[in-house]
Residue, then its C-alpha position, 0 to 999 in steps of 0.5 A: m789888653s783883652e781883645r773884643l770882637n767886632r760887634v757890627d759889620d760895615k753896614g751896622n749889622k750884627p755878625r751872622s750866627r752861621g759858621l764859616v769853616l776854613a777847611n784844609c789849612f795848615l795851622g801856623t808854620r809847623g802845624p798840621l792840616v786842619n779845619v777851623r770853624l768860626v762862629g760869632g767872630h771867634v774861633a769855635s773849634v780847630g781839628q781834623a774834624v770840627p762840628r758844623t751845620a748845614k748852614d755853615e759856609v765852607i771854604d777849601l783853602e787847599g793847604k794854605v797857611l792860617l796865621p793870627g792876624l798881623w798888627d802894625a805896632h807903630v803907625h802915624s795914620g794921618q801922615w801915612a794916609t796923606a803921604r799916599h797923596r803927596l809928591d814923593v822925592s825919596a829918589a833924590r840924591s842931593a838937595r839940588e836934585v830935590g829942587e830940580f825934581v820939584a821944578r820938573h813935577m810942579s804940575v803934578a805937585a800942584g795936583k797933589s796939593s795938601g791944602p789951600r792957597g797953592l800949598v804943595i807938600a812933598y815928602g821922603f828926602r834923606d839928607g844924611l849922605w848928601q854932599d850938599h845941604p838943604q840950607d844951601i839951596d834956594l827953593q824959591a828958585f825952583a818954585p817961585g812964589v809957591p808955598l812948598v814944604l818938603l818933609s824928610n823921610d823920618l818926619h823930623t825935618g821940614w824944609f820950607s820955601p820962603a812962601a811956606l815960612e810966611l804961611v806958618g809965621e816964620d821969617p822967610r829970610s831964614n834957610g827954611l830948615l826946621r828940625e824936631h819940635e820946630c818942625f812939628a809946630a810948623v807942620q801943625k800950622l799949615p792949612s790942613v786937609p779937611s777932616n772928612l777928606l782925611d778920614e776918607w783917606v785913612a779909611q782907604a789906607t786901612t783897607s790897603a793894610a788889610q790886603r797885606g794881612v793887617t788886622g790892627i794898628l797902634d797909632f801914634e799920630h799927633l801932627t794931623e790930629a791933636d786928639n787922635v782918639t776923637a778922630w778915630l771915633r769919628r772915622i769909625g762912625n762914618h766909614r768902613i774901617d778894616v783894622r782894629v785901632t789902638s790910639a796913643v795919646h800925645v803927651s800934649q793931650l795928657d791932661a785932657a785924656i785924664g779929664r776924659g777918664l781914658r785908660t790904656g787898654s780900655v775899649l771905647p764903647d762907641g767905637r764898635g769894638l774896634l777902638a782901644v786907648g793906647p799909651v801916652k807918647f813921650f819923645l826923649d830924642g830925635s832921629l838918626n837921619t836928622r842926626t838928633a838921636y841922643c847918643y853917648d858919642a858925638y856925631p862926626d862933623s857936628d857944627s854945634n857943641a850943644t847938639a853934637h850928641g843929638w837932641l834931648e827933648i825932655s829932662p830926666s826929672k820932667l820925664e819921670l814926673e810926667m810918667r808918674k802922673a800918667v801912670s797914676h791915672g791908668l795911662e801907660p807911657a810909650l817912650h820914643a828913644i833912638g840913640d843909646h843915651a836916650n835908651s839908657m834914660a828910658l830904662d832908668a825912667f821905667e825902673s824909677v817909676g816901676c810901671r808897664g809901658r813901651i820903648e819905641h825904636a831902640q835903634l842904638v843900645r849899649r850892651e850893658d843895657l840889653r838885659r834891662f829891656a827884659r823887665p816885666g811889662l815892657i814892650v820894645g816897639i821895633q821897626p826892622a825895615h829901618a835897618p836896611d833903609d838906614r844902614d849907610v847913614a848908620d855906618r857913617f854917623w854911628a861908625g864903630r857902633t853898628d854891631r849894636s844898632f837895630p840889635y834884635a837878636d841881642l834883645l831877644a836873647a836878653g829876654a825882651k818882648l818885641e813888637i814889629g811896626s813900620d812907622a808908616p809913612v817912614a816905611p811902607m805899611d806892610p808887615w811882610d816888609g818888616i818881617a823880611a828885614a828882621v830875618f834877612r837884614s837886607d832889602d837889596e842885592r847887598p849881603a845882610w847888614h850885621p847878620e848876627q842881629s837877624i832873628p828867626v822867621e817864627a820870632a819875627l812872626q810872633a812879634a808881628c802878631r802881638g805875641r800870638f803864635t798860633v790859632q786856637p779855640g776861643d781866639v777872636a777871629d782876627l786871622v790872615i791866610v797866606e799862600k806860602n809857608p813863611l819858613h820856606l821863603e827867601s828874602e824877596e819872596l817873604r817880603r812879597m808874601p801873597v795873602f789870600g785873605t784877612l778876617l777881622g772878627g770873622r768878617w772878610t776885610y780882604r779876600k783874593e778874587s778867584r781866577s776863572 
């Protein structure tokens, strides 16, 4: 997809014609000390001496490092933005702890209500390693009469109180635990945040992303917005948006997208140069923490033969049929596949249809499938921060197979093209968190988890920059300036990389304030 410059600034003005010279910066992780001149939203020249005019603004970067702008290649924008305004229960280590936490913080939770009628939504629980189970706990006892919804960290499970079940038309006498499509459907029935407020929250979140060097996101939202492309057009029209957005289309909107003539990669003319159409998202399976990722081996202690291997969300024949339909209308598929059996099926589908596209997650992969990821036009969207987050759950439920889980080194060696995302709000919307996890395979004091699957810093940076690895004349001026060379940092230093500034189409979306 070709990138276009941001044709207007946040006030609707065209970019200024005078240049901006970034002086005395290192060009990438190994580059020389150079000057870089930006004009009209593009990189005009790079070198020891660059032409300039008396009107140019010159900023002495004093040896800071200039890199291509970072992208988060997997975001759920509405859920990411609303999670910043919800009660976080991720610290709970049991179902009972969740209930007790909610009870203690009910006044705070009410203040973070995400809808009318007293609805409270919390997020972040991980039940994969709990000794008790959500269905064994009566939420009514901890929040009497309150419509309370607890969303799992992976977003694939919803835990509803009786009052919340009534709110979405479900039987309040059930255990309140909804998984996968049942969870997604119930969440969409909840009273929603008003669109003007959600848009404001999303815009604020893009500004926070820019502070970490992000210049673009690939957005897979489908719960808070059925028509995500239209939502982004509205936001860009009404708010300052500090990143470029490639908006995916959920499969439920495929016919509508075809009817509108949307095509993957096309930049929408009324999106101020910031909005492009992305792929069509298909779900093949669920997730590891929910134990619904579709695997060849059964999950230990599964209580159902039907779901012992995880959940298959679409049949191979229907998947192929829908993929052909999308491709025939210029829309590339993106296939959510986490378990090894789901990934095999995704690869089979791409080989059968013979198209370009993406596989999202690829968390567990058969060794005999690795080389198949190198097919031309296929991108593997990975979320490295999930590896240290999920190591204990994987060791329990994928025992004996974790040497091929989150297999980034093996995928690179096989010739796969990787792009790094966060899956925000599942992990923080911070590319340096993902880069550090890909390189060091740990985010705490423990040794690296399967260090043989770590990848070099420069490979991780390239995967976080949509394949760009340097800055050269003619590039769109989507850039990030960092204060330290990523090659020389240990895990925590890399994760906390100090960002000096971020430029989107040549305009500052973030610039560190100078200290007097």
